[in-house]
C-alpha positions as CSV (number, residue, x, y, z in Angstrom):
1,X,6.1,-8.5,39.6
2,X,6.1,-8.1,35.9
3,X,9.4,-7.6,34.2
4,X,10.6,-7.6,30.6
5,X,13.1,-9.6,28.8
6,X,16.7,-10.2,30.0
7,X,19.5,-8.1,28.5
8,X,23.2,-9.0,28.2
9,X,24.3,-7.1,31.2
10,X,21.9,-9.0,33.4
11,X,22.9,-12.3,31.9
12,X,26.6,-11.5,32.5
13,X,25.8,-10.7,36.1
14,X,24.0,-14.0,36.4
15,X,26.9,-15.9,34.8
16,X,29.4,-14.3,37.3
17,X,27.2,-15.4,40.2
18,X,27.3,-19.1,39.3
19,X,31.0,-19.6,38.3
20,X,34.1,-19.3,40.3
21,X,34.8,-15.6,41.0
22,X,38.5,-16.0,40.2
23,X,37.7,-17.7,36.9
24,X,35.2,-15.0,35.9
25,X,37.4,-12.1,36.9
26,X,40.1,-12.9,34.4
27,X,37.6,-12.8,31.5
28,X,35.8,-9.7,32.7
29,X,38.9,-7.7,33.3
30,X,40.5,-8.5,29.9
31,X,37.2,-7.9,28.1
32,X,36.0,-8.6,24.6
33,X,38.7,-10.0,22.3
34,X,40.4,-12.0,25.0
35,X,38.0,-14.7,25.6
36,X,34.9,-13.0,27.1
37,X,33.3,-12.9,23.7
38,X,32.9,-16.7,23.8
39,X,30.3,-16.1,26.6
40,X,28.8,-12.8,25.5
41,X,27.9,-14.1,22.0
42,X,25.9,-16.8,23.7
43,X,24.3,-14.2,26.0
44,X,23.4,-12.1,22.9
45,X,21.5,-15.1,21.5
46,X,19.8,-15.7,24.9
47,X,18.8,-12.0,25.0
48,X,17.1,-12.3,21.6
49,X,15.4,-15.5,22.7
50,X,14.2,-13.8,25.9
51,X,12.9,-10.9,24.0
52,X,11.0,-13.2,21.6
53,X,9.4,-15.1,24.5
54,X,8.4,-11.9,26.2
55,X,6.9,-10.4,23.0
56,X,5.0,-13.6,22.2
57,X,3.5,-13.9,25.7
58,X,2.5,-10.2,25.8
59,X,0.9,-10.4,22.3
60,X,-1.6,-12.9,23.8
61,X,-3.2,-9.9,25.5
62,X,-6.0,-8.4,23.5
63,X,-6.2,-5.0,25.3
64,X,-3.1,-3.1,26.7
65,X,-2.7,-2.8,30.4
66,X,-0.2,-1.1,32.8
67,X,1.8,-4.3,33.7
68,X,2.6,-5.2,30.1
69,X,6.3,-5.3,29.1
70,X,5.7,-5.4,25.3
71,X,2.9,-4.6,22.8
72,X,-0.5,-6.3,23.0
73,X,-1.8,-8.2,20.0
74,X,-2.1,-6.4,16.7
75,X,-3.0,-7.0,13.1
76,X,-0.5,-7.9,10.4
77,X,1.8,-5.1,9.3
78,X,4.8,-4.9,7.0
79,X,8.1,-3.5,8.1
80,X,9.3,-0.2,6.6
81,X,12.8,1.1,6.2
82,X,14.7,4.1,4.8
83,X,17.3,3.1,2.3
84,X,20.2,5.3,1.0
85,X,21.3,5.0,-2.6
86,X,24.3,6.4,-4.3
87,X,25.8,5.8,-7.7
88,X,29.0,6.1,-9.8
89,X,28.0,5.8,-13.4
90,X,25.7,7.4,-16.0
91,X,26.0,10.6,-14.0
92,X,24.4,12.8,-16.7
93,X,21.1,11.0,-16.5
94,X,18.1,10.9,-14.1
95,X,17.1,7.5,-12.7
96,X,13.7,6.9,-11.1
97,X,12.7,4.3,-8.5
98,X,9.1,3.6,-9.1
99,X,6.9,2.3,-6.2
100,X,6.2,-1.4,-6.4
101,X,8.7,-2.1,-9.2
102,X,12.2,-1.9,-7.6
103,X,13.2,-4.6,-5.0
104,X,16.0,-5.0,-2.5
105,X,17.5,-8.0,-0.7
106,X,19.2,-8.4,2.6
107,X,22.4,-10.3,2.6
108,X,24.7,-11.3,5.5
109,X,27.8,-13.4,6.3
110,X,27.4,-17.0,7.5
111,X,29.8,-19.8,8.2
112,X,30.8,-22.0,5.3
113,X,32.9,-25.1,4.7
114,X,35.9,-22.9,3.7
115,X,35.2,-19.9,5.9
116,X,32.9,-17.0,5.9
117,X,30.4,-16.9,3.0
118,X,27.8,-14.4,1.8
119,X,24.2,-15.6,1.9
120,X,20.8,-14.1,1.2
121,X,18.4,-14.1,4.2
122,X,15.2,-14.2,2.0
123,X,14.0,-10.8,3.4
124,X,12.8,-8.7,0.5
125,X,11.8,-5.0,0.4
126,X,10.1,-3.0,-2.4
127,X,10.1,0.8,-3.1
128,X,7.2,2.4,-1.2
129,X,7.2,6.0,-2.5
130,X,8.5,7.6,-5.6
131,X,12.1,8.7,-5.6
132,X,14.8,9.7,-8.1
133,X,18.5,10.5,-8.3
134,X,19.0,13.4,-10.6
135,X,21.5,14.3,-13.4
136,X,24.8,15.2,-12.0
137,X,24.0,13.8,-8.5
138,X,26.0,11.0,-7.0
139,X,23.8,10.7,-3.9
140,X,23.1,9.4,-1.4
141,X,19.4,9.9,-1.7
142,X,16.8,8.4,0.6
143,X,14.2,5.9,-0.6
144,X,11.3,4.6,1.5
145,X,10.8,0.8,1.2
146,X,8.5,-1.8,2.7
147,X,8.8,-5.5,3.3
148,X,7.0,-7.7,0.7
149,X,5.6,-9.8,3.6
150,X,4.0,-9.0,6.9
151,X,5.6,-10.1,10.2
152,X,8.3,-9.2,12.7
153,X,11.0,-11.3,11.0
154,X,11.5,-8.5,8.5
155,X,12.4,-6.1,11.3
156,X,15.5,-8.2,11.9
157,X,17.5,-6.9,8.9
158,X,20.6,-5.5,10.6
159,X,22.1,-2.1,9.8
160,X,24.0,-2.2,6.5
161,X,22.7,-5.6,5.4
162,X,20.0,-4.5,2.9
163,X,22.6,-4.0,0.2
164,X,21.5,-5.9,-2.9
165,X,19.2,-5.0,-5.8
166,X,16.8,-7.9,-6.6
167,X,17.1,-8.1,-10.4
168,X,16.7,-11.7,-11.7
169,X,16.6,-10.6,-15.3
170,X,19.4,-8.1,-15.4
171,X,21.8,-8.4,-18.4
172,X,19.3,-9.8,-20.8
173,X,20.1,-8.7,-24.4
174,X,19.1,-9.3,-27.9
175,X,19.0,-7.7,-31.4
176,X,16.6,-7.4,-34.3
177,X,14.1,-5.4,-32.2
178,X,11.6,-2.9,-33.4
179,X,10.6,0.5,-31.8
180,X,7.0,1.6,-32.2
181,X,4.8,4.3,-30.9
182,X,1.4,3.0,-29.7
183,X,-0.8,5.8,-28.5
184,X,1.4,7.7,-26.1
185,X,3.5,4.7,-25.2
186,X,6.8,3.8,-26.8
187,X,7.1,0.0,-27.2
188,X,10.2,-2.1,-28.0
189,X,9.2,-5.4,-29.7
190,X,11.8,-8.1,-29.2
191,X,12.9,-10.9,-31.5
192,X,11.8,-14.3,-30.3
193,X,15.2,-15.5,-29.1
194,X,17.6,-15.9,-27.4
195,X,16.8,-13.4,-24.5
196,X,13.2,-12.0,-24.4
197,X,11.4,-9.5,-22.2
198,X,10.0,-10.6,-18.8
199,X,7.6,-9.2,-16.3
200,X,10.6,-9.1,-13.9
201,X,12.1,-6.3,-16.0
202,X,9.4,-3.8,-15.0
203,X,11.1,-0.9,-13.1
204,X,14.5,-1.7,-14.6
205,X,16.3,0.3,-17.3
206,X,17.1,-0.8,-20.9
207,X,19.8,0.6,-23.1
208,X,19.8,0.6,-26.9
209,X,23.2,-0.7,-28.0
210,X,22.6,-0.5,-31.8
211,X,20.2,1.1,-34.2
212,X,18.5,4.4,-34.6
213,X,18.3,4.9,-30.8
214,X,21.8,3.8,-29.9
215,X,22.8,5.1,-26.5
216,X,19.3,5.9,-25.3
217,X,18.3,4.6,-21.9
218,X,14.7,4.2,-20.9
219,X,12.9,2.9,-17.8
220,X,10.7,-0.2,-18.4
221,X,7.1,0.6,-17.2
222,X,5.2,-2.3,-18.7
223,X,5.5,-5.8,-20.3
224,X,3.5,-7.4,-23.1
225,X,3.7,-11.2,-23.5
226,X,5.1,-12.8,-26.6
227,X,3.2,-13.6,-29.9
228,X,4.9,-16.7,-31.1
229,X,2.4,-17.5,-33.8
230,X,1.4,-15.6,-36.9
231,X,3.3,-14.2,-39.9
232,X,5.6,-12.0,-37.7
233,X,6.3,-13.7,-34.3
234,X,8.0,-11.9,-31.5
235,X,9.3,-12.6,-28.0
236,X,7.3,-10.0,-26.2
237,X,7.6,-6.3,-25.7
238,X,8.8,-3.6,-23.3
239,X,6.7,-0.5,-22.7
240,X,9.1,2.3,-22.2
241,X,8.7,5.6,-20.2
242,X,8.8,8.7,-22.5
243,X,11.2,10.5,-20.1
244,X,12.2,14.0,-21.1
245,X,14.9,16.0,-19.3
246,X,15.0,19.8,-19.5
247,X,16.8,22.8,-18.1
248,X,14.1,25.2,-17.1
249,X,13.8,29.0,-17.5
250,X,11.7,29.9,-14.4
251,X,9.8,28.1,-11.7
252,X,7.5,28.8,-8.8
253,X,6.8,26.5,-5.9
254,X,8.2,23.0,-5.2
255,X,7.0,19.9,-7.0
256,X,6.5,16.5,-5.4
257,X,8.4,13.6,-6.9
258,X,5.9,11.3,-8.6
259,X,3.0,13.8,-8.9
260,X,1.0,14.3,-12.1
261,X,1.7,17.4,-14.2
262,X,0.2,19.0,-17.2
263,X,1.2,21.5,-19.8
264,X,-0.8,23.2,-22.6
265,X,-0.5,20.2,-25.0
266,X,0.4,17.2,-22.8
267,X,0.5,15.5,-19.5
268,X,3.0,13.5,-17.5
269,X,4.5,12.5,-14.2
270,X,7.3,14.5,-12.7
271,X,10.3,12.5,-11.4
272,X,13.0,15.1,-10.7
273,X,13.0,18.8,-10.0
274,X,16.0,20.9,-8.8
275,X,15.6,24.7,-8.5
276,X,18.7,25.3,-6.3
277,X,21.7,24.3,-8.4
278,X,21.4,22.9,-11.9
279,X,17.8,23.9,-12.5
280,X,16.7,20.8,-14.2
281,X,13.4,18.9,-14.4
282,X,12.6,15.3,-15.6
283,X,9.1,14.2,-16.7
284,X,7.6,11.0,-18.0
285,X,5.3,12.2,-20.8
286,X,2.1,10.1,-20.7
287,X,-0.1,12.0,-23.1
288,X,0.4,14.5,-25.9
289,X,3.7,16.4,-25.9
290,X,5.7,18.7,-23.5
291,X,8.2,20.9,-25.3
292,X,10.6,23.8,-24.7
293,X,8.6,27.0,-23.7
294,X,5.7,25.1,-22.2
295,X,4.5,26.0,-18.7
296,X,4.0,22.8,-16.7
297,X,1.9,22.7,-13.5
298,X,1.8,20.1,-10.7
299,X,-1.6,18.7,-10.0
300,X,-0.8,18.2,-6.3
301,X,1.7,20.9,-5.4
302,X,0.4,23.6,-7.7
303,X,4.1,24.4,-8.6
304,X,4.9,25.6,-12.1
305,X,8.0,25.5,-14.3
306,X,8.7,26.8,-17.8
307,X,10.7,24.3,-19.8
308,X,13.9,25.4,-21.4
309,X,16.7,23.6,-23.2
310,X,16.0,19.9,-23.8
311,X,18.7,17.6,-22.6
312,X,16.9,14.3,-23.4
313,X,13.9,14.1,-25.7
314,X,11.0,12.1,-24.4
315,X,10.5,10.6,-27.9
316,X,12.4,7.8,-29.6
317,X,13.0,7.1,-33.3
318,X,10.8,4.3,-34.8
319,X,12.7,1.5,-36.4
320,X,11.9,-2.0,-37.6
321,X,14.1,-4.9,-36.6
322,X,17.3,-2.9,-36.4
323,X,17.6,-2.2,-32.7
324,X,19.9,-4.1,-30.2
325,X,19.2,-3.8,-26.5
326,X,20.5,-4.8,-23.1
327,X,18.8,-4.6,-19.6
328,X,21.1,-2.7,-17.3
329,X,22.3,-4.0,-14.0
330,X,21.6,-1.5,-11.2
331,X,24.9,-2.4,-9.5
332,X,27.3,-3.3,-12.3
333,X,26.2,-0.9,-15.1
334,X,24.7,2.0,-13.2
335,X,27.1,1.8,-10.2
336,X,24.2,1.9,-7.7
337,X,25.0,1.2,-4.1
338,X,22.2,0.7,-1.5
339,X,22.3,0.3,2.2
340,X,20.2,0.8,5.4
341,X,21.5,2.9,8.2
342,X,19.0,1.5,10.7
343,X,17.0,-1.7,10.9
344,X,13.4,-1.8,9.5
345,X,10.6,-1.4,12.0
346,X,6.8,-1.8,12.2
347,X,6.5,-5.4,11.0
348,X,3.8,-7.3,13.0
349,X,2.2,-10.7,12.9
350,X,-1.6,-11.0,12.8
351,X,-1.9,-12.2,16.4
352,X,-5.1,-10.1,17.0
353,X,-6.8,-11.7,14.0
354,X,-5.8,-15.2,15.3
355,X,-7.3,-14.5,18.7
356,X,-10.4,-13.1,17.0
357,X,-10.9,-16.2,14.9
358,X,-10.6,-18.3,18.0
359,X,-13.6,-16.4,19.3
360,X,-15.4,-16.6,15.9
361,X,-15.0,-12.8,15.5
362,X,-13.5,-12.0,12.2
363,X,-12.1,-8.6,11.1
364,X,-14.5,-6.7,8.8
365,X,-13.2,-5.2,5.5
366,X,-11.2,-2.1,6.2
367,X,-11.5,-2.4,10.0
368,X,-8.5,-1.1,12.0
369,X,-7.0,-2.6,15.1
370,X,-8.7,-0.5,17.8
371,X,-12.4,-1.1,16.9
372,X,-11.6,-4.7,16.1
373,X,-9.8,-5.4,19.4
374,X,-12.9,-4.0,21.3
375,X,-15.1,-6.5,19.4
376,X,-12.7,-9.4,20.1
377,X,-12.5,-8.7,23.8
378,X,-16.2,-8.3,24.3
379,X,-17.9,-11.6,25.1
380,X,-20.5,-12.4,22.4
381,X,-24.0,-11.3,23.2
382,X,-25.9,-12.7,20.2
383,X,-29.4,-13.1,19.0
384,X,-31.0,-10.6,21.4
385,X,-32.3,-7.2,20.1
386,X,-29.8,-5.4,22.2
387,X,-27.0,-7.5,20.7
388,X,-28.1,-6.5,17.2
389,X,-28.2,-2.8,18.2
390,X,-24.7,-3.0,19.8
391,X,-23.3,-4.8,16.7
392,X,-24.4,-1.9,14.5
393,X,-23.5,0.8,17.0
394,X,-19.9,-0.4,17.3
395,X,-19.3,0.6,13.7
396,X,-21.1,4.0,14.0
397,X,-20.0,5.1,17.5
398,X,-16.8,6.7,16.3
399,X,-19.0,8.9,14.1
400,X,-21.4,9.8,16.9
401,X,-24.3,7.9,15.2
402,X,-26.5,5.0,16.1
403,X,-28.7,2.4,14.4
404,X,-32.4,2.1,14.8
405,X,-33.9,-1.5,15.3
406,X,-37.4,-2.0,13.9
407,X,-38.9,-5.4,14.8
408,X,-42.0,-6.7,13.1
409,X,-45.1,-6.2,15.2
410,X,-43.6,-3.6,17.6
411,X,-44.3,0.1,17.6
412,X,-41.5,1.0,15.2
413,X,-42.4,-1.6,12.6
414,X,-46.0,-2.6,12.9
415,X,-46.5,-3.7,9.3
416,X,-49.7,-3.0,7.5
417,X,-53.4,-3.8,7.9
418,X,-55.5,-3.3,4.9
419,X,-57.9,-0.7,6.3
420,X,-57.6,-2.0,9.8
421,X,-60.1,0.7,10.9
422,X,-61.8,2.3,7.9
423,X,-63.8,4.7,10.0
424,X,-60.7,6.0,11.9
425,X,-58.7,9.1,11.0
426,X,-55.9,8.2,13.4
427,X,-52.8,7.5,11.3
428,X,-51.8,4.7,13.6
429,X,-54.8,2.7,12.5
430,X,-55.9,4.1,9.1
431,X,-53.7,2.1,6.7
432,X,-53.6,0.7,3.2
433,X,-55.2,2.8,0.5
434,X,-55.1,6.0,2.5
435,X,-51.3,6.0,3.2
436,X,-49.7,9.3,2.4
437,X,-45.9,9.4,2.7
438,X,-45.7,13.1,2.0
439,X,-48.2,14.1,4.7
440,X,-47.1,11.4,7.2
441,X,-43.5,10.3,6.5
442,X,-43.7,7.5,9.1
443,X,-46.2,5.8,6.8
444,X,-43.2,4.8,4.7
445,X,-42.5,2.0,7.2
446,X,-46.0,0.6,7.1
447,X,-45.1,-2.2,4.7
448,X,-46.9,-5.2,3.5
449,X,-44.9,-8.2,4.7
450,X,-44.6,-11.7,3.2
451,X,-45.4,-14.8,5.3
452,X,-41.7,-15.3,6.0
453,X,-41.1,-11.7,6.9
454,X,-43.9,-11.2,9.4
455,X,-42.7,-14.3,11.3
456,X,-38.9,-13.6,11.5
457,X,-37.7,-10.3,10.1
458,X,-36.4,-6.9,11.2
459,X,-35.1,-3.7,9.7
460,X,-32.0,-1.8,10.9
461,X,-32.0,1.9,10.1
462,X,-28.7,3.5,9.4
463,X,-27.8,7.2,8.8
464,X,-27.3,8.4,5.2
465,X,-23.7,9.0,4.3
466,X,-22.1,10.2,1.1
467,X,-18.5,9.6,2.0
468,X,-16.1,8.8,-0.8
469,X,-16.2,9.6,-4.5
470,X,-19.9,10.3,-4.7
471,X,-19.6,11.7,-8.2
472,X,-21.9,14.2,-9.9
473,X,-25.6,14.8,-10.0
474,X,-26.1,14.9,-13.7
475,X,-26.6,18.5,-14.8
476,X,-28.1,19.4,-11.4
477,X,-27.2,23.0,-10.7
478,X,-24.8,25.3,-12.5
479,X,-21.5,23.4,-12.0
480,X,-22.3,19.8,-13.0
481,X,-22.1,17.6,-16.0
482,X,-21.2,19.6,-19.2
483,X,-20.6,22.8,-17.2
484,X,-18.5,21.3,-14.4
485,X,-15.1,22.8,-15.5
486,X,-12.7,23.4,-13.8
487,X,-13.8,21.0,-11.1
488,X,-13.1,17.3,-11.4
489,X,-16.7,16.0,-11.0
490,X,-17.4,12.7,-12.6
491,X,-20.7,11.1,-13.5
492,X,-19.4,7.6,-12.4
493,X,-18.9,8.4,-8.7
494,X,-19.6,5.9,-6.0
495,X,-19.6,6.6,-2.2
496,X,-17.1,3.8,-1.5
497,X,-16.4,4.8,2.1
498,X,-20.1,4.8,3.0
499,X,-20.6,1.5,1.2
500,X,-17.7,0.0,3.2
501,X,-19.3,1.2,6.5
502,X,-22.7,-0.2,5.6
503,X,-21.0,-3.5,4.7
504,X,-19.3,-3.6,8.1
505,X,-22.6,-3.2,9.8
506,X,-24.3,-5.8,7.7
507,X,-21.5,-8.3,8.3
508,X,-21.5,-7.7,12.1
509,X,-25.3,-8.1,12.4
510,X,-25.4,-11.1,10.1
511,X,-22.8,-12.8,12.3
512,X,-24.9,-12.5,15.6
513,X,-28.5,-12.7,14.5
514,X,-30.6,-15.8,15.2
515,X,-30.6,-18.5,12.6
516,X,-33.4,-18.2,10.1
517,X,-34.1,-14.6,10.9
518,X,-34.0,-12.2,7.9
519,X,-33.1,-8.5,8.0
520,X,-32.2,-5.6,5.8
521,X,-30.7,-2.2,6.1
522,X,-32.4,1.0,5.1
523,X,-31.6,4.7,5.3
524,X,-33.2,6.1,8.4
């Protein structure tokens, strides 16, 4: 009979059954803290080992079945976790956590030569979705994060252990910097020594400690490498977010953090919106200008807000080699505290892909687990015409469509005979110069074949799809090209979803066709 892994209570029962009852009774009756923990800590390790064994064995199954005690094989996945962040400094300012730029580390306590010591486990998580902590807020706020690597190991971070910001370049400082406006981006150009900008700074905050912008704090959104040569060498540059903070007059709807917004004279990204208490909004201006009195509209939510009193101007003051700066430490300078209430979940190893490669069945681009596992579990029927049809249909079946196989010399792909029967009016035999695709669309497949094609070649017909950003038919109709407004129709569209589907079919058929046989796809 199938059973799952062992738990501590079962292991404790087993232990009591193999030791002297009088010996065991004293430990069990006094409980944890009086000696029983010497045994239960070992049982906790055995419980985890038993779970790992069960999980590994069950992941060898390609398809799920009723007797399984854990998940079947799956593709690689990264663990996700909800983090809570609070703060105790710079309360008057909004701070944003931009996806892909802010990282967190798990730390725990281990045994050291002189007693308990704090160590990093190597598990690293990065912000997954936009979040912010607003002016006047201490938190906690919730931030979604994802492991930087796939695998189940990243599910093991215990509650409360993801508590460090990963910031290898925090505290860097220098002087003699310049502040410039390049297009819509404010740039701080650093002196060549001693501390210089780094790509690790992206997502962190920098404070101007001297110069025309003293006291200003800005998020670093980009990095430009140093220019050590030339008449005016520098140590690299920070690109800074033009973050403006306003009280607002009126609003309608609810904005989404991180969504694009636009006003009458500028565009930006909204990072904070509070219409219940302090009625504030914070926006990174990315183009043009947003000012008091402007009505700003969210591109996703459709919400609107009328900007009022400005509390932080999005602009800085240009200056040349008079600015001093320091990269702020999330924990020391900003008083940020991060933790996880529950462990991450969802991390998976690519066991399904491993089993697939053993069978010489590789995952196609963009293919999800369910269709892939069906291909992996199905014994390979290759070369035959039915195998070719099945390979194509496995991709199209979820859409309710099928492929059409046309083999050279058979009824659906007979090729062409130059006036095979000049005296006949039967379209099956009257070929060549009297082909008429408009009158008889089937004539389109009466093709002249090369020597290689007529010997070993087939066509696979696929439905016509337009999925994806298929763009705009240039000035076709009344709402395209120059008269497309207000729709976002672009002349450079490409049906990327359909192209990916056709690619999956081509890869599947190319994998199982006979060697030396050519084929092509066409729109049926």
